[in-house]
N, C-alpha and C positions, 0 to 999 in steps of 0.2 A: 505493500500499501504505499501512496506516496502524497505527501502534503503538497500545500498550494504552490510551493516552492518547487516542487519536483523532488524534493529529498524523501528518502526512504524511511518509513515510520516505522517502530519497533513495537511490537505487543507489548501492553503492560503484564507484568508477571502476575500471577494470582496471589492475593494477601490472605488467603484462608486456606484452611484444609479442607480439601473437597471430600476426604473421606469423613471427617467430623461433621460436616454440613448435611451428608448423606445420612448419618445415625441420626443426627436431629430430625431430618425432614421425615425419616421413618418413624421415629416416635411420635411426631404429630399425627402423622396418617393412624397409626395404631389407636391415638387419643380420640382424633375428631374423626376418623373413617376417611378414606381415600375420596370419597365422592363429595364429602362435606367439607374438605379442606381447599382454601381457595389459594391463588397465587398470592395475593395480600397475606392470608395467614402465613404463607410459608416464609417470605419476605421478613415478614415480625418476627415470627420464632427464628429465622435463620439469623437474622441481623446482618443480610448483604441485600441490594437492589435488584430491579428486575433483568437487569441486564446481565449481571453477574451470575444470576441464577440462570437464565436460559443459555449465556455463554457455558456455564458449566456443565448443564444436565441436558440441553436441547429442549425441545418441545415436548 
């Protein structure tokens, strides 16, 4: 990816432990049920933003 000056941009490194967030998400699913857990619930419980959630775990 290039910025507006044509210089290559480096991707930011992940500032959290993906495995830890996965465990927290599973705990939330167990507590609330998968169908009852929203993206907003996950973002709040995991303490990460939506972009990080989708970037780390996909759709």
